[in-house]
C-alpha positions in Angstrom: 9.5 -23.7 -10.2 9.3 -20.2 -8.6 12.0 -17.8 -10.2 12.5 -15.7 -6.9 14.9 -13.4 -8.7 12.7 -12.6 -11.8 10.0 -12.4 -8.9 12.0 -9.4 -6.8 12.3 -7.6 -10.3 8.4 -7.5 -11.0 7.6 -6.6 -7.8 10.7 -3.7 -7.9 9.5 -2.7 -10.9 5.9 -1.8 -9.6 7.4 -0.1 -6.4 9.1 2.2 -8.7 6.4 2.9 -10.6 4.4 3.5 -7.5 7.0 6.0 -6.4 7.4 7.7 -9.3 3.9 8.4 -9.4 3.6 9.8 -6.0 6.8 11.8 -5.4 5.2 14.7 -5.8 2.8 14.0 -3.0 5.6 14.6 -0.2 7.5 17.3 1.1 11.1 17.9 -0.2 12.1 16.9 3.1 9.6 14.0 3.6 10.6 12.6 0.2 14.2 12.9 1.1 13.9 11.0 4.2 12.0 8.4 2.6 14.9 8.3 -0.4 17.5 8.2 2.7 15.3 4.7 3.8 15.3 3.3 0.2 18.9 3.9 -0.4 20.1 1.8 2.9 18.0 -0.8 2.1 19.1 -0.8 -1.4 22.5 -0.7 0.1 22.2 -3.3 3.0 23.3 -0.8 5.2 22.6 -1.1 8.5 20.0 1.8 9.8 22.4 3.9 11.6 24.6 4.2 9.2 24.4 7.3 7.1 25.9 7.5 4.0 28.3 10.6 2.7 26.1 13.3 1.1 27.6 13.8 -2.0 27.0 10.2 -2.7 23.6 10.3 -1.5 22.6 13.0 -3.3 24.0 11.6 -6.6 22.1 8.2 -6.3 18.7 10.2 -5.3 19.5 11.7 -8.7 20.0 8.5 -10.5 16.4 7.9 -8.9 14.7 10.6 -10.1 16.0 9.8 -13.8 14.6 6.6 -13.5 11.3 7.9 -12.1 11.3 10.1 -15.0 10.7 7.0 -17.3 8.3 4.9 -15.4 5.3 8.1 -15.2 3.8 6.5 -18.1 3.7 3.0 -16.8 1.1 1.0 -15.5 1.8 -2.1 -12.9 2.7 -5.3 -14.2 1.3 -8.5 -13.5 3.2 -10.8 -11.5 4.1 -14.2 -12.6 4.4 -16.7 -10.2 5.8 -20.2 -10.7 4.1 -19.9 -14.1 1.0 -17.8 -13.6 0.5 -14.7 -13.7 -1.3 -12.5 -11.0 -3.0 -9.2 -10.6 0.0 -6.9 -8.5 -3.2 -6.8 -6.1 -4.3 -10.3 -5.8 -2.3 -10.8 -2.4 -4.3 -14.0 -1.9 -3.6 -15.7 -4.8 -0.2 -14.5 -4.7 0.6 -15.8 -1.3 -1.1 -19.3 -1.6 1.7 -20.1 -3.4 4.8 -17.8 -1.8 4.0 -19.0 1.6 5.1 -22.6 0.9 8.3 -21.0 -0.5 8.8 -19.1 2.8 7.9 -16.0 1.5 5.3 -13.5 2.1 3.6 -10.7 -0.6 2.4 -7.3 0.5 0.2 -5.0 -1.4 -2.3 -2.3 -0.5 -3.0 1.6 -0.2 -1.2 3.8 2.0 -1.1 7.5 2.8 -2.9 9.5 -0.2 -4.1 6.4 -2.0 -0.4 5.4 -2.9 0.1 2.0 -3.9 2.7 0.3 -1.9 4.1 -3.2 -2.1 6.9 -5.3 -0.7 8.3 -9.2 -1.1 9.8 -10.7 1.9 11.5 -13.6 3.6 8.5 -15.4 6.2 10.3 -16.2 9.4 7.3 -16.9 11.6 3.9 -17.5 12.0 2.0 -17.2 15.1 -1.4 -16.7 16.7 -1.9 -13.9 19.2 -5.2 -13.4 20.5 -6.8 -15.6 17.9 -5.5 -13.5 14.7 -2.4 -15.0 12.9 0.6 -13.2 12.8 3.6 -13.3 10.2 6.8 -11.9 11.3 9.0 -11.4 8.0 12.3 -10.7 7.5 14.8 -9.8 4.7 13.1 -8.1 2.5 13.8 -8.6 -1.0 12.0 -5.5 -2.7 9.9 -2.7 -1.3 9.2 1.1 -1.9 9.5 4.5 -0.2 6.9 3.4 2.1 8.9 2.0 6.0 6.2 0.9 8.0 6.9 -1.4 11.1 3.3 -3.5 11.5 0.8 -3.5 9.2 -2.8 -5.6 8.9 -3.9 -7.8 5.6 -6.8 -9.6 4.8 -7.5 -9.9 8.7 -3.5 -10.7 9.3 -1.3 -9.1 11.3 2.4 -8.6 9.3 5.1 -6.8 11.2 8.2 -6.1 9.0 11.1 -6.5 11.1 13.7 -4.6 8.8 11.2 -1.6 8.4 10.4 -1.8 12.0 14.6 -1.5 12.8 14.5 1.4 10.4 11.1 3.2 11.3 12.7 2.7 15.2 16.0 4.1 14.4 14.6 7.1 12.7 12.4 7.8 15.5 15.2 8.0 17.9 17.7 9.8 15.7 14.9 12.4 14.9 13.5 12.4 18.4 12.1 15.9 19.8 14.5 17.8 22.8 11.4 17.2 25.1 10.6 13.9 24.5 14.5 12.4 25.7 13.1 11.8 29.1 11.1 9.5 27.7 13.6 8.0 25.8 15.5 7.5 28.8 13.1 5.8 30.9 12.5 3.4 27.8 16.1 2.6 27.4 16.4 1.8 31.4 13.5 -0.2 31.5 14.8 -2.5 28.7 18.0 -2.7 30.3 20.2 -0.2 28.5 22.1 2.6 29.7 22.0 6.1 28.4 25.7 5.9 27.1 24.4 2.3 25.2 23.1 5.2 22.4 27.2 5.3 21.4 26.1 1.5 20.3 23.7 2.0 18.1 23.6 -1.4 17.0 22.4 -2.8 20.8 20.0 0.0 21.1 17.9 -0.6 18.0 18.0 -4.1 18.8 17.1 -4.1 22.2 14.5 -1.8 21.9 13.0 -3.0 18.2 12.9 -6.5 20.1 10.5 -4.8 22.7 8.5 -2.9 20.4 7.1 -6.2 18.5 4.4 -6.7 20.7 3.2 -3.2 20.4 3.6 -3.0 17.2 1.4 -6.3 17.0 -1.4 -5.4 19.3 -1.7 -1.7 17.6 -2.8 -3.8 14.4 -5.1 -6.2 16.8 -6.3 -2.7 18.0 -7.2 -1.8 14.2 -8.6 -5.0 12.9 -11.2 -5.6 15.8 -12.3 -1.8 16.0 -15.9 -1.3 14.9 -16.1 2.4 16.3 -14.9 3.6 13.1 -16.8 2.3 10.5 -14.4 0.5 8.3 -16.2 0.6 4.6 -17.2 4.6 5.9 -13.5 5.2 7.0 -12.2 3.7 3.4 -14.7 5.8 1.5 -13.6 9.1 3.3 -10.0 8.5 2.3 -10.6 8.3 -1.2 -13.0 11.3 -1.1 -10.0 13.6 0.6 -6.5 12.1 -0.3 -3.8 14.1 0.4 -5.5 16.8 2.6 -5.6 17.4 6.2 -9.1 15.3 6.3 -7.2 12.6 5.3 -4.7 13.3 7.9 -6.9 13.4 10.8 -9.0 10.4 9.5 -6.3 8.6 9.6 -4.7 9.9 13.1 -8.4 9.2 14.3 -8.2 5.3 13.5 -5.1 5.1 14.9 -6.0 6.0 18.3 -8.7 3.8 18.3 -6.6 1.4 17.5 -4.0 2.3 20.4 -6.8 3.0 22.7 -9.7 0.4 22.3 -9.7 -3.2 24.2 -7.6 -4.5 22.4 -4.9 -2.5 21.5 -1.8 -1.2 22.1 -2.0 0.8 25.5 -4.5 -1.9 26.9 -1.7 -4.4 26.0 0.9 -2.3 27.8 -1.0 -1.6 31.0 -2.0 -5.1 31.1 1.3 -6.3 30.7 2.8 -3.3 32.8 5.6 -2.8 30.0 7.1 0.0 31.2 9.5 0.7 28.1 6.7 0.4 25.7 4.8 2.9 27.4 7.9 5.4 27.4 8.7 4.8 23.9 4.9 5.2 22.7 5.0 8.8 25.2 8.6 9.6 23.2 7.0 9.1 20.1 3.8 10.7 20.1 3.9 13.4 18.1 1.6 15.6 15.8 -1.8 15.8 15.2 -1.9 12.4 17.7 -0.4 14.6 20.6 -2.9 17.1 19.7 -5.6 15.0 20.2 -4.3 12.7 23.2 -2.5 15.4 25.8 -3.7 13.1 28.7 -1.3 10.2 28.0 1.7 12.6 28.6 0.1 13.9 31.5 -0.5 11.2 32.5 2.9 9.5 32.1 4.4 11.8 34.1 2.5 11.1 37.3 3.0 7.7 36.1 6.9 8.0 36.5 6.6 9.6 39.6 4.1 6.9 41.3 4.3 4.0 39.4 0.5 3.7 39.3 -0.7 1.9 36.3 -4.4 3.1 36.6 -3.2 6.2 35.6 -2.2 5.0 32.1 -5.7 3.1 31.8 -7.6 6.6 32.7 -5.9 8.3 30.1 -6.5 5.4 27.6 -9.9 5.3 28.3 -10.3 9.3 27.8 -8.5 9.2 25.0 -10.5 6.6 23.4 -13.7 8.5 24.1 -12.1 11.4 22.0 -11.2 9.3 19.4 -14.6 7.6 19.4 -16.6 11.1 19.3 -14.3 12.7 16.0 -14.9 9.2 14.4 -18.3 9.8 15.0 -18.4 13.4 13.7 -16.6 12.5 10.3 -18.6 9.7 10.0 -22.0 12.0 10.2 -20.4 14.9 8.0 -19.1 12.2 5.2 -22.6 10.7 4.9 -24.3 14.1 4.6 -22.2 14.8 2.2 -22.7 12.2 0.0 -26.2 12.9 0.2 -25.8 16.7 -1.0 -23.7 15.6 -3.6 -21.2 18.0 -2.1 -18.0 16.9 -0.7 -16.5 20.0 -1.0 -19.3 21.2 1.9 -18.4 18.0 4.1 -14.6 18.7 4.1 -15.3 22.3 5.1 -17.1 21.4 8.2 -15.0 18.7 8.8 -12.2 21.2 9.1 -14.0 24.2 11.0 -15.5 21.5 13.5 -12.4 19.7 14.3 -9.5 20.7 12.7 -9.2 24.7 13.7 -10.3 24.0 17.3 -6.9 22.3 16.9 -5.2 25.1 15.7 -4.1 22.9 12.3 -6.2 25.2 10.3 -7.5 28.5 10.4 -11.0 28.6 9.3 -12.1 29.7 5.9 -12.9 33.3 5.1 -15.9 33.9 3.3 -14.5 34.7 0.2 -12.7 31.0 0.2 -16.0 29.6 0.1 
């Protein structure tokens, strides 16, 4: 018999160990925002409910004290129906859990942080020949809030995390992106005043975005431009650096712009709302690498011509492909030279300095 409470506790303990080890990898602000998400999940709050700051700060203090006692702990095995499994053995664990209407996720995210979750399995379907798992209520999770991910060539959509992720994007949206958000809301049948009804806004927009999340993951699974093993080795070689951020951004751009990905789906199905949300939430390095989509969107709003978006997609794909090729070449050269410091310097100077992300290193820094 499956002891669900015991399993949830085991997963939660591994989540806490991972969070304790990697809390220092976040900025103060970044950690606070992730703790805010974790608090909402732990207390069963809707994404748009904000706790009083003194209450939240007291909880954060308690969480950090808990982490201090976990820093020397190793991840524990998971006992599922009497059998012990390595916490990264998702195949073995889900072989048991899927029959119970549950799903377990484990893998590595930014800075190679181990990430775990346990959720109710709501639906399994197929999209373009790929199995898609729709997950509902989460019984265990860590600091990481992602709406969807791929695991073993399967797309996983985390409904709870997706709603929280979307609300955060709306809540912290830049002033310059509000017009695009308004376009998205109108396309989804929402009026500007609806923002006062956070529940309706998040519910409608999250439902509209689910297929976009799925097609981003499909694009990532089927991308052959950025060799998957090279990408993994590169991430492992440069964790928690601007190079890791660039490699992840390039991988995301390829997933969005290749023939299987998000923008191709949006243009093919003429999903005006999803396009507007994509543009509204485009920020950071992605915005620097893909300015064409903003320009195309402005003209699209005026003319309604989807060809503009297709042209921008192809341009973005070419940019991401070229960056992937340079990253791959420099990584391999660094491996041949047994000098990853040289490879990192070359990647930064050839790809990040021109974007204004980093300044060129002086000779004294070499």
